C-alpha positions as a printed Julia matrix, in Angstrom:
290×3 Matrix{Float64}:
   9.3     3.86  -34.64
   8.9     7.36  -33.13
  11.47    8.52  -30.6
  10.61    9.4   -27.0
  10.93   13.09  -27.86
   8.54   12.69  -30.8
   6.04   10.89  -28.57
   6.32   13.65  -26.0
   5.79   16.35  -28.6
   2.81   14.46  -30.02
   1.32   14.18  -26.53
   1.81   17.92  -25.97
   0.15   18.74  -29.3
  -2.77   16.5   -28.4
  -3.12   18.22  -25.04
  -3.01   21.67  -26.69
  -5.81   20.62  -29.06
  -7.85   19.35  -26.13
  -7.36   22.62  -24.27
  -8.43   24.58  -27.36
 -11.58   22.48  -27.69
 -12.34   23.03  -24.01
 -11.95   26.8   -24.46
 -14.4    26.8   -27.38
 -16.93   24.78  -25.39
 -16.52   27.1   -22.41
 -17.15   30.16  -24.59
 -20.35   28.65  -25.98
 -21.58   27.83  -22.49
 -20.96   31.42  -21.37
 -23.02   32.7   -24.28
 -26.0    30.55  -23.31
 -26.63   31.88  -19.81
 -24.99   33.47  -16.81
 -26.02   30.43  -14.8
 -23.78   28.17  -16.87
 -20.88   30.5   -16.18
 -21.43   30.16  -12.46
 -21.57   26.37  -12.75
 -18.3    26.39  -14.68
 -16.59   28.28  -11.88
 -17.83   25.77   -9.33
 -16.6    22.87  -11.43
 -13.17   24.43  -11.85
 -12.85   24.8    -8.09
 -13.89   21.18   -7.71
 -11.15   19.96  -10.05
  -8.5    21.85   -8.07
  -9.85   20.32   -4.85
  -9.7    16.83   -6.3
  -6.01   17.23   -7.12
  -5.37   18.35   -3.54
  -6.96   15.11   -2.29
  -3.74   13.25   -2.98
  -1.65   15.42   -0.69
  -0.85   14.62    2.91
  -0.33   16.88    5.88
  -3.53   18.94    5.5
  -5.92   19.63    8.33
  -9.13   20.99    6.79
 -11.24   17.97    5.96
 -14.78   19.15    6.63
 -16.42   20.2     3.36
 -18.72   17.76    1.6
 -17.42   16.6    -1.77
 -19.53   16.54   -4.94
 -21.39   13.24   -5.43
 -20.41   10.93   -8.27
 -22.4    11.09  -11.49
 -24.06    8.04  -12.98
 -22.38    8.57  -16.35
 -18.72    9.57  -16.27
 -17.07   11.27  -19.28
 -13.78    9.72  -20.43
 -10.79   11.19  -18.63
  -8.89   13.75  -20.71
  -5.15   14.36  -20.55
  -1.8    13.46  -22.03
  -0.85    9.79  -21.8
   1.43    8.95  -18.89
   4.74    7.47  -20.07
   4.64    3.69  -19.87
   8.32    3.35  -19.0
  11.44    5.37  -18.37
  13.03    7.03  -21.38
  16.37    5.48  -20.32
  17.07    2.64  -17.92
  18.61    3.38  -14.54
  21.94    1.83  -13.49
  21.73   -1.51  -11.67
  21.82    0.23   -8.28
  21.17    3.78   -7.09
  21.61    5.73   -3.87
  18.52    7.18   -2.17
  17.97    9.88    0.43
  15.5     9.6     3.32
  15.99   12.72    5.47
  14.06   13.15    8.7
  10.81   15.08    8.25
   9.16   15.07   11.68
   7.76   12.65   14.2
   6.88    9.17   12.97
   3.24    8.15   13.35
   4.34    4.58   14.08
   7.8     3.33   15.12
  10.06    2.34   12.24
  13.65    2.48   11.04
  14.39    4.33    7.77
  15.5     2.04    4.93
  19.05    1.58    3.7
  19.99    4.36    1.31
  22.97    3.02   -0.67
  23.2     0.33   -3.31
  19.41    0.18   -3.82
  18.47   -2.24   -6.59
  16.64   -1.09   -9.71
  16.05   -4.65  -10.88
  12.93   -6.79  -10.74
   9.51   -6.58   -9.16
   8.58   -6.91   -5.49
   5.39   -8.93   -5.02
   3.36   -7.8    -2.0
   0.12   -9.16   -0.55
  -2.02   -6.4     0.92
  -4.6    -8.12    3.12
  -7.56   -5.95    4.13
 -10.87   -6.35    5.92
 -12.57   -6.19    2.49
 -10.33   -8.67    0.69
  -6.78   -9.19   -0.52
  -4.94   -7.1    -3.11
  -1.87   -8.3    -4.98
   0.65   -5.5    -5.52
   3.52   -5.61   -8.01
   6.12   -2.96   -7.16
   8.43   -2.01  -10.04
  11.98   -1.16   -8.98
  12.91   -0.11  -12.52
  10.39    2.75  -12.34
  10.88    4.08   -8.8
  13.55    2.15   -6.87
  13.79    4.48   -3.86
  10.01    4.41   -3.44
   9.83    0.61   -3.66
  12.78    0.37   -1.25
  10.93    2.49    1.33
   7.59    0.7     0.87
   9.13   -2.77    1.22
  11.08   -1.66    4.29
   7.93   -0.34    5.98
   5.97   -3.46    5.02
   8.67   -5.71    6.49
   8.5    -3.69    9.72
   4.69   -4.2     9.85
   4.23   -0.44    9.65
   1.07   -0.78    7.52
  -0.5    -3.53    9.63
  -3.79   -2.58   11.31
  -3.97    0.84    9.62
  -7.08    2.27    7.89
  -7.49    3.4     4.32
  -8.73    6.84    5.25
  -9.85    8.44    1.97
 -11.96    7.42   -1.01
 -12.7     9.62   -4.03
 -15.44    8.55   -6.46
 -15.83   11.58   -8.75
 -13.31   13.25  -11.09
 -10.5    11.01   -9.89
 -10.96    7.49   -8.58
  -8.67    6.54   -5.74
  -8.44    4.82   -2.38
  -5.76    6.39   -0.18
  -4.0     4.43    2.58
  -0.73    4.31    4.52
  -1.39    6.74    7.4
  -1.38    4.98   10.79
  -3.3     7.91   12.31
  -6.17    7.59    9.81
  -6.33   11.4     9.62
  -4.36   12.04    6.43
  -1.56   13.79    8.32
   0.69   10.91    9.4
   3.93    9.57    8.02
   7.05    7.54    8.82
   9.15   10.45   10.12
  11.23   10.72    6.94
  10.63   11.95    3.4
  11.98   11.3    -0.08
  11.79   12.8    -3.54
   9.55   12.06   -6.5
  10.67    9.5    -9.04
   8.79    8.25  -12.13
   7.1     9.97  -13.97
   8.08   13.34  -12.45
  11.76   12.88  -13.29
  10.89   12.29  -16.97
   9.9    15.95  -17.45
  11.99   19.11  -17.48
  10.95   21.56  -14.77
   9.8    24.11  -17.37
   8.02   21.54  -19.54
   4.33   22.42  -19.89
   3.51   18.71  -19.77
   4.96   18.56  -16.24
   2.03   20.65  -14.97
  -0.73   19.48  -17.3
  -3.06   16.58  -16.58
  -1.79   13.12  -17.39
  -3.87    9.96  -17.33
  -2.87    7.69  -14.46
  -4.2     4.29  -15.58
  -6.57    2.02  -13.69
  -4.58   -0.28  -11.41
  -1.77    2.21  -10.74
  -0.19    2.51   -7.29
   1.28    5.96   -6.59
   2.57    8.01   -3.66
   0.68   10.85   -2.02
   2.75   13.91   -1.14
   2.39   17.36    0.37
   2.95   19.14   -2.94
   6.46   20.11   -1.87
   9.77   18.53   -3.0
  10.97   15.46   -1.11
   7.66   15.08    0.74
   6.74   11.47   -0.04
   6.34    9.37    3.09
   4.14    6.35    3.74
   0.79    7.43    2.25
  -0.1     5.93   -1.11
  -3.16    5.64   -3.33
  -4.64    2.96   -5.57
  -6.55    3.85   -8.74
  -9.62    1.78   -9.66
 -10.35    3.87  -12.81
  -8.25    5.98  -15.19
  -7.77    9.4   -13.54
  -6.37   12.75  -14.79
  -3.66   14.14  -12.48
  -0.54   16.28  -12.86
   2.48   13.94  -13.22
   3.71   14.89   -9.76
   2.73   11.66   -8.02
   5.34    8.89   -8.06
   4.15    5.69   -9.75
   5.71    2.56   -8.29
   3.49   -0.4    -9.07
   0.2    -1.96  -10.09
  -2.74   -3.78   -8.48
  -3.84   -7.2    -9.76
  -7.36   -7.86  -11.1
  -8.69   -9.52   -7.91
  -7.41   -6.5    -6.0
  -9.16   -4.14   -8.41
 -12.4    -6.03   -7.77
 -11.91   -5.32   -4.05
 -11.32   -1.62   -4.79
 -14.44   -1.45   -6.96
 -16.51   -3.04   -4.18
 -15.24   -0.42   -1.72
 -15.86    2.4    -4.21
 -19.42    1.2    -4.84
 -20.2     1.9    -1.19
 -19.27    5.58   -1.61
 -17.74    7.89    0.98
 -19.01   10.1     3.79
 -18.07   13.37    2.05
 -16.09   14.54    5.08
 -12.93   15.77    3.35
 -12.83   19.28    1.89
 -10.19   18.3    -0.66
 -12.57   15.72   -2.16
 -14.22   12.49   -1.11
 -14.14   11.25    2.45
 -13.78    8.19    4.61
 -15.04    5.07    2.8
 -18.63    4.24    3.77
 -17.46    0.64    3.57
 -14.63    0.78    6.14
 -11.37   -0.85    5.07
  -8.33   -1.6     7.22
  -5.0    -3.07    6.1
  -4.62   -6.12    8.33
  -1.19   -7.06    6.97
   1.26   -6.16    4.22
   3.44   -9.15    3.32
   6.42   -9.0     0.94
   6.33  -12.31   -0.92
   9.21  -11.86   -3.36
């Protein structure tokens, strides 16, 4: 059985081969016509914008996003690790420093003796249907600790899912009481899995990884310790840098709800990609069941 290091090296080699093939294809396109070169530039800008869509704290949300295509190419990127390379201790200490004004009243979670054991089952009831969430403490205990704390304080209740992306990456983003993409709980915390599985100078830490369909991950501002309350749910495999903390999965009935929302499209109002869902969706309650 290959070691974790061997799997990582194999993934990096695969990514390098993919990048080489992309370079060859790009060169051929440039040789065909100047027009193709211009299109390539536009597409590159679009990919950068789609990555920015998962940040919070922006304010420029006015440019129309590219429409989805009818036939999507398979997502390319290194496989995201399925689990930690080494298990965490039974409990960990977390840090939730103040980061500004809270968009909705809440008390920061406890920060010491946070469990890394088991799964928290959460029912996310929305105006479009219910989603079952399984939050994995073994992957990202500080993230699960914060999410469960906010859910128990009814922080997510009656809040909109403000952003849908249906091209390039496939996500519904929620967790901002303001509905503007700028709100948070008034505290921040650092990235966990998979970011902490990579060395800072590891090329794989910046390259695209495939976040699988059904993943729940945190949005952030792109800066360290900037996770808050905003999160996103993936209804298709999506290539993203491994800088977004994974902390759970959505059940199949919940994925059917996400696909229904995605089928309605978005209003194209957000410059970073996508827009408000054309089929409006509000979290009516977030209930921790176990």
